[in-house]
Backbone of each chain as ProteinMPNN parsed JSONL, in Angstrom:
{"seq_chain_A": "XXXXXXXXXXXXXXXXXXXXXXXXXXXXXXXXXXXXXXXXXXXXXXXXXXXXXXXXXXXXXXXXXXXXXXXXXXXXXXXXXXXXXXXXXXXXXXXXXXXXXXXXXXXXXXXXX", "coords_chain_A": {"N_chain_A": [[153.42, 143.839, 207.1], [154.033, 140.488, 206.118], [151.511, 137.93, 206.073], [149.716, 134.905, 206.822], [146.637, 133.381, 206.477], [144.584, 130.894, 207.74], [141.491, 129.539, 207.326], [139.926, 127.75, 208.808], [139.889, 126.327, 211.987], [139.484, 123.79, 213.079], [138.484, 120.937, 211.442], [136.044, 118.54, 210.897], [135.413, 115.52, 209.392], [133.685, 112.835, 207.709], [134.859, 109.666, 206.526], [135.543, 109.456, 203.038], [134.361, 111.831, 202.438], [134.567, 115.056, 200.797], [137.3, 117.391, 200.822], [138.201, 120.714, 201.542], [140.508, 123.069, 202.346], [141.028, 126.315, 203.395], [143.326, 128.95, 202.484], [144.793, 132.032, 202.728], [146.958, 134.687, 201.787], [148.999, 137.542, 202.518], [150.765, 139.32, 200.515], [152.268, 141.145, 198.045], [154.096, 140.576, 196.069], [156.13, 138.247, 194.149], [155.534, 134.919, 195.019], [156.313, 131.853, 196.693], [154.566, 128.945, 197.384], [153.336, 126.714, 199.866], [152.085, 123.652, 201.209], [152.146, 122.013, 204.232], [152.093, 119.015, 206.182], [151.329, 117.618, 209.335], [151.377, 114.734, 210.822], [149.966, 112.919, 213.608], [152.3, 112.79, 216.183], [154.42, 112.897, 214.43], [156.929, 114.526, 212.32], [156.835, 117.716, 210.59], [155.856, 117.504, 207.215], [156.352, 117.951, 203.732], [153.623, 118.533, 201.685], [152.714, 119.561, 199.232], [153.776, 121.929, 196.69], [153.984, 125.212, 195.218], [155.588, 126.961, 192.734], [155.722, 128.212, 190.213], [154.024, 128.435, 186.995], [151.58, 126.029, 186.009], [148.688, 126.679, 187.807], [147.326, 124.796, 189.243], [148.283, 122.423, 191.375], [149.584, 119.216, 192.087], [149.967, 117.017, 194.824], [151.362, 114.742, 197.233], [149.658, 111.698, 198.17], [147.145, 112.105, 196.998], [146.358, 114.74, 197.309], [145.673, 118.102, 196.237], [146.227, 121.501, 195.176], [145.114, 124.807, 194.507], [146.324, 127.726, 193.086], [145.277, 130.949, 193.212], [145.895, 133.86, 192.0], [144.695, 136.398, 191.938], [143.066, 136.356, 194.099], [144.736, 135.976, 196.163], [145.055, 133.391, 197.178], [145.467, 129.95, 198.168], [144.233, 127.224, 198.176], [143.721, 124.044, 199.652], [142.856, 120.791, 198.529], [141.041, 117.683, 198.53], [139.509, 114.986, 197.008], [138.342, 112.783, 198.303], [138.506, 111.911, 201.515], [140.515, 109.995, 203.829], [140.677, 108.002, 206.834], [143.314, 107.993, 207.61], [144.197, 110.476, 206.894], [143.906, 112.151, 208.968], [145.255, 114.762, 210.704], [147.363, 117.674, 211.208], [147.271, 120.548, 209.213], [149.285, 122.821, 207.508], [149.548, 125.882, 205.92], [151.988, 127.634, 204.066], [154.046, 130.4, 203.188], [156.516, 131.739, 201.083], [157.987, 134.77, 200.518], [159.812, 137.4, 199.209], [163.078, 138.688, 200.108], [164.337, 137.284, 202.094], [164.927, 134.068, 203.608], [162.918, 132.856, 205.062], [160.006, 130.947, 205.877], [156.598, 131.817, 206.128], [154.1, 130.841, 208.219], [150.695, 129.714, 208.415], [148.243, 129.406, 211.072], [147.442, 126.84, 211.155], [145.307, 124.016, 210.411], [143.396, 121.703, 211.985], [142.574, 118.504, 211.048], [140.151, 116.107, 211.46], [139.243, 112.873, 210.733], [136.53, 110.812, 210.638], [136.094, 107.34, 210.996]], "CA_chain_A": [[154.084, 142.56, 207.306], [153.366, 139.361, 205.469], [150.774, 137.051, 206.971], [148.998, 133.795, 206.213], [145.411, 133.077, 207.216], [143.887, 129.652, 207.461], [140.148, 129.915, 207.77], [139.323, 126.78, 209.699], [140.784, 125.843, 213.047], [139.295, 122.348, 213.221], [137.509, 120.404, 210.497], [135.713, 117.13, 211.172], [134.749, 114.916, 208.232], [133.589, 111.381, 207.628], [135.623, 109.085, 205.42], [135.01, 109.608, 201.684], [133.902, 113.204, 202.198], [135.543, 115.905, 200.107], [137.978, 118.322, 201.71], [138.829, 121.932, 201.05], [141.038, 123.916, 203.418], [141.346, 127.622, 202.838], [144.562, 129.63, 202.844], [145.008, 133.32, 202.085], [148.204, 135.307, 202.226], [149.093, 138.959, 202.209], [152.063, 139.736, 199.985], [151.97, 141.532, 196.677], [155.131, 140.203, 195.114], [156.225, 136.842, 193.768], [155.517, 134.042, 196.195], [156.318, 130.392, 196.605], [153.507, 128.519, 198.3], [153.529, 125.345, 200.35], [151.257, 123.023, 202.236], [152.83, 121.004, 205.031], [151.208, 118.21, 207.012], [151.955, 117.08, 210.551], [150.6, 113.616, 211.353], [150.165, 112.793, 215.052], [153.579, 112.237, 216.611], [155.438, 112.949, 213.383], [157.402, 115.874, 212.015], [156.25, 118.393, 209.439], [156.256, 116.948, 205.92], [155.833, 118.71, 202.603], [152.508, 117.889, 200.988], [152.843, 120.041, 197.867], [154.361, 123.261, 196.579], [153.786, 125.945, 193.976], [156.59, 127.996, 192.474], [155.296, 128.935, 189.012], [153.429, 127.555, 186.002], [150.188, 125.602, 186.196], [148.276, 127.03, 189.163], [146.775, 123.625, 189.922], [149.419, 121.549, 191.66], [149.244, 117.952, 192.732], [150.959, 116.588, 195.795], [151.322, 113.341, 197.627], [148.465, 111.133, 198.807], [145.915, 112.538, 196.356], [146.055, 116.14, 197.588], [145.986, 119.101, 195.23], [145.959, 122.865, 195.624], [144.97, 125.758, 193.413], [146.812, 129.074, 193.342], [144.495, 131.993, 192.536], [146.681, 135.058, 192.286], [143.819, 137.557, 192.155], [142.442, 136.21, 195.416], [145.814, 135.696, 197.13], [144.649, 132.175, 197.865], [146.131, 128.685, 197.815], [143.399, 126.285, 198.914], [144.073, 122.623, 199.572], [141.67, 119.971, 198.269], [141.146, 116.244, 198.308], [138.149, 114.574, 196.66], [137.793, 111.766, 199.203], [139.482, 111.77, 202.609], [140.596, 108.721, 204.527], [140.965, 108.14, 208.25], [144.75, 108.248, 207.743], [144.477, 111.891, 206.623], [143.813, 112.87, 210.236], [146.539, 115.431, 210.884], [147.269, 119.128, 211.17], [147.728, 121.02, 207.914], [149.792, 124.177, 207.579], [149.862, 126.61, 204.704], [153.169, 128.468, 204.29], [154.373, 131.268, 202.062], [157.79, 132.432, 201.015], [157.945, 135.92, 199.636], [160.766, 138.412, 199.619], [164.492, 138.401, 199.947], [164.848, 136.395, 203.131], [164.611, 132.672, 203.335], [162.013, 132.215, 205.994], [158.621, 130.675, 205.552], [155.582, 132.337, 207.041], [153.097, 129.803, 208.356], [149.406, 129.962, 209.041], [148.109, 128.802, 212.405], [147.166, 125.427, 210.996], [143.954, 123.478, 210.493], [143.383, 120.315, 212.434], [141.578, 117.699, 210.351], [139.817, 114.824, 212.08], [138.423, 112.079, 209.83], [135.86, 109.737, 211.365], [136.022, 106.124, 210.16]], "C_chain_A": [[153.288, 141.447, 206.615], [152.624, 138.524, 206.494], [150.073, 135.975, 206.155], [147.796, 133.475, 207.088], [144.855, 131.739, 206.775], [142.524, 129.751, 208.125], [139.566, 129.0, 208.822], [140.326, 126.304, 210.731], [140.713, 124.323, 213.145], [138.187, 121.926, 212.275], [137.307, 118.923, 210.807], [134.919, 116.594, 209.995], [134.619, 113.416, 208.414], [134.42, 110.901, 206.454], [134.827, 109.208, 204.13], [134.436, 110.999, 201.414], [134.995, 113.985, 201.471], [136.068, 116.963, 201.072], [138.405, 119.555, 200.939], [139.234, 122.766, 202.246], [141.504, 125.23, 202.802], [142.655, 128.189, 203.353], [144.633, 130.917, 202.043], [146.283, 133.95, 202.637], [148.173, 136.78, 201.837], [150.524, 139.27, 201.808], [151.884, 139.993, 198.511], [152.963, 141.078, 195.642], [155.06, 138.734, 194.74], [156.307, 135.976, 195.018], [155.755, 132.596, 195.785], [155.388, 129.907, 197.705], [153.648, 127.049, 198.635], [152.354, 124.934, 201.234], [152.107, 121.944, 202.903], [151.788, 120.257, 205.858], [151.997, 117.67, 208.204], [151.035, 115.992, 211.095], [150.895, 113.478, 212.84], [151.49, 112.116, 215.373], [154.682, 112.278, 215.581], [155.839, 114.391, 213.095], [156.681, 116.442, 210.791], [156.784, 117.795, 208.136], [155.631, 117.799, 204.825], [154.773, 117.9, 201.879], [152.549, 118.264, 199.501], [153.377, 121.469, 197.878], [154.0, 123.88, 195.24], [154.863, 126.999, 193.863], [156.164, 128.854, 191.279], [154.608, 127.931, 188.095], [151.976, 127.245, 186.313], [149.751, 125.872, 187.626], [147.628, 125.877, 189.931], [147.922, 122.631, 190.123], [148.955, 120.308, 192.4], [150.377, 117.545, 193.668], [150.84, 115.111, 196.088], [149.946, 112.973, 198.173], [147.167, 111.703, 198.254], [145.507, 113.973, 196.633], [146.408, 117.015, 196.392], [145.664, 120.481, 195.799], [145.917, 123.767, 194.402], [145.419, 127.14, 193.859], [145.948, 130.039, 192.534], [145.124, 133.325, 192.919], [145.8, 136.25, 192.655], [143.169, 137.519, 193.537], [143.477, 135.984, 196.516], [145.498, 134.416, 197.897], [145.388, 130.957, 197.329], [145.424, 127.591, 198.612], [143.794, 124.841, 198.627], [142.807, 121.8, 199.393], [142.053, 118.491, 198.204], [139.746, 115.728, 198.078], [137.516, 113.624, 197.688], [138.814, 111.483, 200.308], [139.395, 110.38, 203.223], [140.921, 108.989, 205.992], [142.438, 108.514, 208.475], [145.135, 109.683, 207.4], [144.335, 112.747, 207.874], [145.18, 113.437, 210.591], [146.284, 116.926, 211.018], [147.932, 119.608, 209.885], [148.099, 122.496, 208.016], [150.06, 124.708, 206.175], [151.051, 127.52, 205.0], [153.514, 129.213, 203.008], [155.796, 131.752, 202.188], [157.628, 133.594, 200.045], [158.94, 136.945, 200.085], [162.183, 137.902, 199.545], [165.034, 137.428, 200.991], [164.304, 134.986, 202.932], [163.558, 132.048, 204.217], [160.631, 131.996, 205.408], [157.731, 131.345, 206.594], [154.439, 131.343, 207.044], [151.775, 130.368, 208.843], [149.341, 129.228, 210.376], [147.769, 127.32, 212.336], [145.69, 125.094, 211.087], [144.063, 122.022, 210.898], [142.257, 119.593, 211.724], [141.385, 116.385, 211.098], [138.876, 114.093, 211.133], [137.854, 110.903, 210.605], [135.733, 108.515, 210.467], [134.579, 105.708, 209.896]], "O_chain_A": [[152.06, 141.474, 206.545], [153.049, 138.417, 207.644], [149.867, 136.123, 204.95], [147.928, 133.318, 208.301], [144.678, 131.486, 205.584], [142.415, 130.011, 209.323], [138.779, 129.448, 209.656], [141.453, 125.929, 210.406], [141.735, 123.648, 213.277], [137.09, 122.483, 212.297], [138.264, 118.163, 210.956], [133.877, 117.143, 209.637], [135.36, 112.805, 209.185], [134.654, 111.645, 205.502], [133.602, 109.083, 204.124], [134.065, 111.307, 200.281], [136.174, 113.633, 201.517], [135.38, 117.375, 202.007], [138.91, 119.457, 199.821], [138.394, 123.128, 203.07], [142.261, 125.255, 201.832], [143.048, 127.951, 204.495], [144.542, 130.894, 200.816], [146.632, 133.765, 203.803], [147.427, 137.197, 200.951], [151.39, 139.461, 202.662], [151.389, 139.125, 197.792], [152.697, 141.184, 194.444], [154.057, 138.064, 194.986], [157.056, 136.271, 195.949], [155.434, 132.185, 194.67], [155.428, 130.41, 198.828], [154.033, 126.24, 197.79], [151.728, 125.756, 201.904], [152.7, 121.09, 202.244], [150.735, 120.802, 206.191], [153.17, 117.316, 208.088], [150.035, 116.286, 211.75], [151.968, 113.879, 213.292], [151.77, 111.015, 214.899], [155.77, 111.754, 215.819], [155.2, 115.34, 213.549], [156.004, 115.718, 210.06], [157.989, 117.605, 207.97], [154.518, 118.304, 204.975], [154.988, 116.746, 201.509], [152.436, 117.403, 198.628], [153.426, 122.127, 198.917], [153.745, 123.18, 194.261], [155.044, 127.824, 194.759], [156.24, 130.081, 191.334], [154.602, 126.731, 188.368], [151.238, 128.093, 186.815], [150.362, 125.362, 188.565], [147.409, 125.98, 191.138], [148.457, 122.076, 189.163], [148.047, 120.359, 193.23], [151.56, 117.699, 193.362], [150.294, 114.337, 195.301], [149.174, 113.84, 198.583], [146.177, 111.778, 198.981], [144.419, 114.39, 196.235], [147.327, 116.707, 195.633], [144.926, 120.608, 196.775], [146.592, 123.524, 193.402], [144.959, 127.66, 194.876], [145.898, 129.952, 191.307], [144.91, 133.842, 194.016], [146.119, 137.013, 193.568], [142.771, 138.556, 194.068], [143.115, 135.818, 197.681], [145.654, 134.361, 199.117], [145.865, 130.941, 196.195], [145.958, 127.094, 199.604], [144.151, 124.482, 197.505], [141.793, 122.076, 200.034], [143.179, 118.111, 197.883], [138.86, 116.006, 198.885], [136.307, 113.66, 197.914], [139.86, 110.884, 200.057], [138.374, 109.695, 203.151], [141.385, 110.074, 206.344], [142.767, 109.251, 209.404], [146.287, 110.071, 207.597], [144.616, 113.945, 207.839], [146.147, 112.692, 210.758], [145.143, 117.385, 210.951], [149.008, 119.14, 209.513], [147.337, 123.311, 208.538], [150.713, 124.058, 205.359], [151.115, 128.117, 206.075], [153.3, 128.72, 201.901], [156.237, 132.133, 203.273], [157.191, 133.422, 198.906], [158.922, 137.338, 201.251], [162.456, 136.834, 198.996], [166.082, 136.817, 200.784], [163.351, 134.762, 202.186], [163.32, 130.842, 204.141], [160.159, 132.757, 204.563], [158.071, 131.423, 207.775], [153.872, 131.036, 205.996], [151.729, 131.355, 209.577], [150.273, 128.519, 210.755], [147.805, 126.625, 213.351], [144.919, 125.79, 211.748], [144.729, 121.22, 210.244], [141.105, 120.022, 211.789], [142.34, 115.647, 211.335], [137.828, 114.625, 210.765], [138.598, 110.096, 211.161], [135.317, 108.628, 209.315], [134.339, 104.712, 209.214]]}, "seq_chain_B": "XXXXXXXXXXXXXXXXXXXXXXXXXXXXXXXXXXXXXXXXXXXXXXXXXXXXXXXXXXXXXXXXXXXXXXXXXXXXXXXXXXXXXXXXXXXXXXXXXXXXXXXXXXXXXXXXX", "coords_chain_B": {"N_chain_B": [[169.959, 108.732, 202.086], [170.179, 110.984, 204.69], [167.833, 112.35, 206.916], [166.756, 115.438, 208.506], [167.922, 115.824, 211.74], [167.364, 116.219, 215.252], [168.378, 117.171, 218.542], [168.13, 117.538, 222.115], [165.244, 115.291, 222.368], [163.251, 115.922, 224.184], [163.104, 118.389, 226.784], [163.46, 119.74, 229.984], [163.519, 122.717, 231.69], [164.407, 125.261, 234.087], [163.036, 128.466, 234.81], [165.059, 131.226, 233.897], [167.334, 129.759, 233.409], [169.738, 128.514, 230.954], [169.7, 127.163, 227.613], [170.688, 124.788, 225.137], [170.027, 123.754, 221.911], [170.251, 121.273, 219.361], [170.964, 120.596, 215.886], [171.129, 118.624, 213.007], [171.646, 119.018, 209.643], [169.968, 118.005, 206.591], [171.601, 115.811, 204.322], [173.666, 117.456, 201.996], [172.447, 119.895, 202.201], [172.871, 123.379, 202.809], [171.815, 125.33, 204.334], [170.213, 126.369, 207.273], [167.298, 126.742, 209.15], [165.57, 127.998, 211.988], [162.663, 127.466, 213.936], [159.992, 128.407, 216.125], [157.385, 126.694, 217.616], [154.589, 127.283, 219.19], [152.036, 125.921, 221.325], [149.192, 124.993, 219.52], [149.662, 126.794, 217.511], [151.108, 127.952, 214.382], [154.428, 127.283, 213.079], [156.906, 129.718, 213.973], [159.257, 131.894, 212.603], [162.574, 132.01, 213.705], [165.444, 132.427, 213.215], [167.838, 132.236, 210.485], [170.559, 130.376, 209.163], [173.286, 130.529, 206.969], [175.99, 129.167, 205.432], [177.488, 129.468, 207.807], [176.868, 132.012, 208.692], [174.534, 134.332, 210.102], [171.518, 134.8, 208.441], [169.186, 136.265, 208.387], [166.494, 137.18, 210.494], [163.832, 136.641, 212.716], [161.171, 138.056, 214.726], [162.428, 137.907, 217.396], [163.967, 138.14, 220.638], [167.381, 139.182, 221.502], [168.37, 137.253, 223.263], [167.925, 134.858, 222.139], [170.011, 133.0, 220.275], [172.308, 131.772, 217.752], [174.286, 129.26, 216.041], [176.186, 128.125, 213.236], [177.901, 125.371, 211.966], [180.933, 124.284, 210.2], [180.191, 121.861, 208.982], [177.596, 122.306, 208.453], [175.762, 121.712, 210.418], [173.815, 122.879, 213.252], [173.226, 125.078, 216.063], [170.88, 126.18, 218.5], [170.659, 128.606, 220.887], [169.275, 129.584, 223.94], [169.085, 132.071, 226.262], [168.493, 133.016, 229.71], [165.895, 131.834, 230.291], [162.35, 132.019, 229.849], [158.962, 131.505, 230.957], [157.239, 131.58, 228.773], [158.807, 130.639, 226.755], [158.421, 128.009, 226.496], [157.829, 125.521, 224.216], [157.664, 123.86, 220.994], [160.61, 123.413, 219.294], [161.721, 123.794, 216.11], [163.865, 122.666, 213.582], [164.931, 123.338, 210.309], [166.151, 122.384, 207.135], [167.614, 123.39, 203.985], [168.37, 123.676, 200.403], [169.069, 126.176, 199.454], [169.099, 129.69, 200.319], [166.818, 131.055, 199.657], [163.44, 130.683, 199.077], [163.18, 127.935, 198.439], [161.822, 124.639, 199.176], [161.669, 123.602, 202.559], [163.056, 121.215, 204.754], [161.976, 119.551, 207.518], [162.989, 118.789, 210.865], [162.25, 116.529, 213.638], [161.863, 118.041, 215.882], [162.426, 119.704, 219.085], [161.053, 119.427, 222.191], [160.588, 121.858, 224.467], [160.202, 122.546, 227.824], [159.579, 124.993, 230.167], [159.812, 125.613, 233.519]], "CA_chain_B": [[169.909, 110.16, 202.425], [169.774, 111.169, 206.078], [166.995, 113.516, 207.095], [167.124, 116.4, 209.542], [167.811, 115.272, 213.086], [167.458, 117.207, 216.32], [168.552, 116.633, 219.894], [167.423, 116.327, 222.545], [163.83, 115.212, 221.982], [162.525, 116.675, 225.205], [163.978, 119.072, 227.726], [162.763, 120.537, 230.996], [164.441, 123.685, 232.281], [163.82, 126.203, 235.039], [163.106, 129.879, 234.412], [166.347, 131.86, 234.142], [168.44, 128.924, 232.929], [170.12, 128.598, 229.555], [169.528, 125.88, 226.945], [171.249, 124.646, 223.792], [169.389, 122.733, 221.095], [171.141, 120.933, 218.262], [170.312, 120.19, 214.641], [171.972, 118.196, 211.886], [170.876, 119.245, 208.423], [169.916, 116.907, 205.634], [172.786, 115.719, 203.485], [173.66, 118.312, 200.819], [171.828, 121.189, 202.492], [173.808, 124.294, 203.435], [171.054, 126.377, 205.016], [169.411, 125.877, 208.393], [166.38, 127.713, 209.749], [164.974, 127.588, 213.26], [161.313, 127.95, 214.154], [159.351, 128.103, 217.404], [155.965, 126.377, 217.438], [153.831, 127.232, 220.445], [150.88, 125.023, 221.262], [148.051, 125.517, 218.791], [150.094, 127.82, 216.558], [152.031, 127.531, 213.348], [155.825, 127.634, 213.36], [157.329, 131.117, 213.795], [160.664, 131.973, 212.218], [163.495, 132.622, 214.67], [166.534, 132.918, 212.367], [168.366, 131.335, 209.479], [172.007, 130.393, 208.98], [173.774, 130.105, 205.661], [177.454, 129.18, 205.415], [177.965, 129.87, 209.139], [176.49, 133.395, 209.011], [173.092, 134.573, 210.251], [171.017, 135.318, 207.159], [167.821, 136.73, 208.555], [166.044, 136.966, 211.855], [162.449, 137.008, 212.984], [160.925, 138.958, 215.833], [162.823, 137.264, 218.655], [164.969, 138.971, 221.333], [168.785, 138.744, 221.356], [168.733, 136.093, 224.086], [167.894, 133.735, 221.204], [171.175, 133.115, 219.403], [172.587, 130.517, 217.08], [175.576, 129.01, 215.401], [176.23, 127.058, 212.252], [179.261, 124.835, 211.909], [181.361, 124.001, 208.822], [179.457, 120.718, 208.398], [176.231, 122.831, 208.289], [174.915, 121.504, 211.585], [173.507, 124.17, 213.867], [172.754, 125.141, 217.45], [170.047, 127.295, 218.953], [170.879, 128.868, 222.301], [168.345, 130.534, 224.543], [169.503, 132.479, 227.599], [167.492, 133.611, 230.607], [164.625, 131.242, 229.867], [161.08, 132.498, 230.396], [157.899, 130.497, 230.862], [156.695, 131.642, 227.406], [159.698, 129.961, 225.815], [157.964, 126.624, 226.374], [157.344, 125.343, 222.848], [158.394, 122.91, 220.153], [161.586, 124.122, 218.472], [161.921, 123.053, 214.873], [164.981, 122.996, 212.701], [164.645, 122.971, 208.921], [167.288, 122.635, 206.25], [167.269, 123.559, 202.571], [169.539, 123.804, 199.529], [169.447, 127.574, 199.266], [168.517, 130.583, 201.315], [165.567, 131.701, 199.268], [162.327, 130.167, 198.304], [163.025, 126.493, 198.256], [161.164, 123.918, 200.249], [162.493, 123.304, 203.714], [162.837, 119.885, 205.306], [161.93, 119.753, 208.956], [163.304, 117.747, 211.82], [161.14, 116.17, 214.527], [161.686, 119.069, 216.9], [162.764, 119.524, 220.5], [159.998, 119.972, 223.056], [161.173, 122.526, 225.628], [159.276, 122.975, 228.873], [160.217, 125.864, 231.156], [158.979, 125.651, 234.732]], "C_chain_B": [[169.393, 110.323, 203.85], [168.956, 112.431, 206.197], [167.535, 114.421, 208.174], [166.922, 115.747, 210.913], [168.014, 116.372, 214.114], [167.651, 116.498, 217.653], [168.592, 117.777, 220.901], [165.97, 116.332, 222.062], [162.968, 116.059, 222.916], [163.513, 117.274, 226.191], [163.109, 119.843, 228.713], [163.793, 121.426, 231.681], [163.659, 124.596, 233.238], [163.996, 127.622, 234.512], [164.45, 130.491, 234.825], [167.539, 131.045, 233.655], [168.692, 129.166, 231.442], [169.98, 127.211, 228.924], [170.181, 125.919, 225.565], [170.564, 123.483, 223.093], [170.238, 122.518, 219.852], [170.38, 120.374, 217.072], [171.368, 119.752, 213.639], [171.142, 118.297, 210.617], [170.898, 118.014, 207.528], [171.142, 116.973, 204.734], [172.647, 116.614, 202.253], [173.051, 119.683, 201.047], [172.796, 122.097, 203.232], [173.128, 125.386, 204.258], [170.18, 125.762, 206.102], [168.568, 127.019, 208.941], [165.807, 127.135, 211.021], [163.613, 128.245, 213.416], [160.868, 127.58, 215.572], [157.881, 127.834, 217.134], [155.311, 126.253, 218.806], [152.597, 126.366, 220.243], [149.729, 125.681, 220.525], [148.382, 126.584, 217.764], [150.936, 127.195, 215.449], [153.454, 127.899, 213.724], [156.106, 129.112, 213.085], [158.832, 131.154, 213.604], [161.483, 132.672, 213.291], [164.663, 133.25, 213.924], [166.989, 131.824, 211.43], [169.877, 131.487, 209.417], [172.368, 129.822, 207.625], [175.282, 130.252, 205.682], [178.015, 129.864, 206.663], [177.655, 131.321, 209.517], [174.972, 133.485, 209.185], [172.596, 135.303, 209.004], [169.581, 135.805, 207.275], [167.334, 136.331, 209.926], [164.608, 137.402, 211.983], [162.362, 137.889, 214.214], [161.189, 138.267, 217.18], [163.938, 138.075, 219.297], [166.371, 138.376, 221.196], [169.164, 137.557, 222.228], [168.544, 134.79, 223.314], [169.075, 133.929, 220.254], [171.473, 131.759, 218.788], [173.993, 130.44, 216.54], [175.347, 128.022, 214.277], [177.678, 126.647, 212.09], [179.641, 124.5, 210.469], [180.654, 122.815, 208.183], [177.966, 121.032, 208.254], [175.279, 122.449, 209.418], [174.772, 122.824, 212.324], [173.09, 124.005, 215.32], [171.864, 126.344, 217.625], [170.277, 127.427, 220.445], [169.841, 129.873, 222.788], [168.818, 130.803, 225.961], [168.318, 132.996, 228.4], [166.085, 133.133, 230.254], [163.428, 131.828, 230.602], [160.028, 131.413, 230.181], [157.346, 130.43, 229.437], [157.598, 131.005, 226.373], [159.327, 128.482, 225.663], [157.301, 126.441, 225.015], [158.08, 124.176, 222.209], [159.33, 123.723, 219.265], [161.955, 123.248, 217.279], [163.12, 123.588, 214.118], [164.591, 122.533, 211.306], [165.876, 123.258, 208.076], [166.814, 122.719, 204.806], [168.541, 123.753, 201.763], [170.021, 125.234, 199.398], [168.731, 128.434, 200.289], [167.145, 131.098, 200.934], [164.629, 130.755, 198.544], [162.138, 128.68, 198.204], [162.332, 125.836, 199.432], [162.166, 123.613, 201.346], [162.08, 121.949, 204.275], [163.01, 119.971, 206.815], [162.374, 118.519, 209.736], [162.121, 117.491, 212.738], [160.907, 117.178, 215.644], [162.197, 118.672, 218.274], [161.661, 120.184, 221.307], [160.651, 120.535, 224.307], [160.064, 122.946, 226.577], [160.054, 123.791, 229.892], [159.291, 125.988, 232.352], [159.432, 126.744, 235.688]], "O_chain_B": [[168.302, 109.857, 204.179], [169.327, 113.47, 205.651], [168.629, 114.207, 208.695], [165.862, 115.187, 211.193], [168.744, 117.335, 213.877], [167.162, 115.389, 217.869], [169.043, 118.874, 220.571], [165.53, 117.284, 221.416], [162.086, 116.802, 222.485], [164.604, 116.747, 226.406], [162.15, 120.511, 228.328], [164.808, 120.947, 232.187], [162.431, 124.678, 233.193], [164.986, 127.933, 233.85], [164.916, 130.3, 235.948], [168.637, 131.582, 233.503], [167.97, 129.907, 230.775], [170.123, 126.199, 229.611], [170.216, 126.963, 224.912], [170.523, 122.368, 223.613], [170.867, 123.448, 219.347], [169.316, 119.771, 217.211], [172.378, 120.43, 213.449], [170.057, 117.723, 210.531], [171.725, 117.115, 207.684], [171.65, 118.051, 204.426], [171.642, 116.549, 201.545], [173.131, 120.546, 200.173], [173.468, 121.662, 204.167], [173.794, 126.261, 204.811], [169.496, 124.764, 205.877], [169.065, 128.123, 209.165], [165.584, 125.929, 211.124], [163.426, 129.414, 213.08], [161.307, 126.579, 216.137], [157.203, 128.643, 216.5], [155.465, 125.242, 219.492], [152.177, 126.118, 219.113], [149.329, 126.796, 220.859], [147.482, 127.211, 217.206], [151.409, 126.064, 215.566], [153.667, 128.739, 214.598], [155.619, 129.683, 212.11], [159.583, 130.525, 214.348], [161.147, 133.771, 213.735], [164.859, 134.464, 213.987], [166.597, 130.663, 211.547], [170.411, 132.581, 209.595], [171.845, 128.796, 207.191], [175.799, 131.343, 205.924], [178.896, 130.72, 206.579], [178.126, 131.807, 210.545], [174.22, 132.796, 208.496], [173.184, 136.294, 208.573], [168.838, 135.743, 206.295], [167.708, 135.285, 210.456], [164.21, 138.421, 211.42], [163.374, 138.408, 214.686], [160.278, 138.076, 217.986], [164.772, 138.641, 218.591], [166.529, 137.214, 220.821], [170.179, 136.91, 221.969], [168.958, 133.729, 223.782], [169.127, 134.913, 219.515], [170.963, 130.732, 219.235], [174.766, 131.397, 216.573], [174.443, 127.188, 214.338], [178.575, 127.491, 212.079], [178.769, 124.438, 209.602], [180.527, 122.765, 206.959], [177.165, 120.142, 207.967], [174.106, 122.823, 209.383], [175.509, 123.775, 212.064], [172.659, 122.933, 215.744], [172.055, 127.384, 216.995], [170.109, 126.46, 221.189], [169.568, 130.877, 222.13], [168.941, 129.882, 226.769], [167.283, 133.363, 227.846], [165.201, 133.936, 229.957], [163.479, 132.095, 231.802], [160.184, 130.527, 229.341], [157.022, 129.348, 228.947], [157.195, 130.843, 225.221], [159.863, 127.789, 224.798], [156.327, 127.123, 224.697], [158.987, 123.588, 222.797], [158.884, 124.628, 218.559], [162.434, 122.123, 217.426], [163.349, 124.795, 214.034], [163.995, 121.469, 211.139], [166.56, 124.26, 208.282], [165.76, 122.193, 204.45], [169.626, 123.96, 202.308], [171.216, 125.489, 199.252], [167.868, 127.962, 201.029], [166.385, 131.533, 201.799], [164.98, 130.124, 197.547], [161.039, 128.211, 197.91], [162.261, 126.39, 200.529], [163.35, 123.396, 201.091], [160.903, 121.59, 204.268], [164.046, 120.404, 207.317], [162.162, 117.38, 209.321], [161.096, 118.164, 212.629], [159.855, 117.162, 216.282], [162.375, 117.495, 218.586], [161.372, 121.366, 221.124], [161.204, 119.789, 225.116], [159.109, 123.615, 226.182], [161.069, 123.335, 230.419], [158.142, 126.41, 232.227], [158.842, 126.914, 236.755]]}, "name": "protein", "num_of_chains": 2, "seq": "XXXXXXXXXXXXXXXXXXXXXXXXXXXXXXXXXXXXXXXXXXXXXXXXXXXXXXXXXXXXXXXXXXXXXXXXXXXXXXXXXXXXXXXXXXXXXXXXXXXXXXXXXXXXXXXXXXXXXXXXXXXXXXXXXXXXXXXXXXXXXXXXXXXXXXXXXXXXXXXXXXXXXXXXXXXXXXXXXXXXXXXXXXXXXXXXXXXXXXXXXXXXXXXXXXXXXXXXXXXXXXXXXX"}
């Protein structure tokens, strides 16, 4: 069965620190990859996506992610976090004939001002 | 463009009762997926509807059922509620059944006592 692993449950950073959140998936075929963000009290929003092409994708609010096929990874990065980035981040994978996304358990990011 | 809306926002039910949750998809989207998000977990796929037919189902028992209407809105019905059904129920809509990004609603928080 397909699965998605997010390595960190809770990450605490100070403002201006760099961020990298890990995501690994288990599926050998073609995948579409997503990062979603859930700000406190808000609904899930798409941060960025990878379907094909350049493995380095840029999303909203200065986030980027790199797809490394050989490592089955899609890590999320941001060079300098802000207090407003405090949220829960979910990695999700689509792979196969059905339309459902498979989500990781999420990483809670707390940014100290 | 109207986003995905869900009703009600919160719901409290007693074990053994039945519940119906509602979702209106984003304008132009013909596919609706339902997810269950337990506390501290990522969303888990329940099922998907495309053009009023179920198009895939996750590992949920038959007491979880759904409908999609000609205007692409959808319902999730849960019979014989159990305490473990307490969760945030998310509806997501998309343009196609496979691979595309999904747009999430704010969710319905169901508490079963």
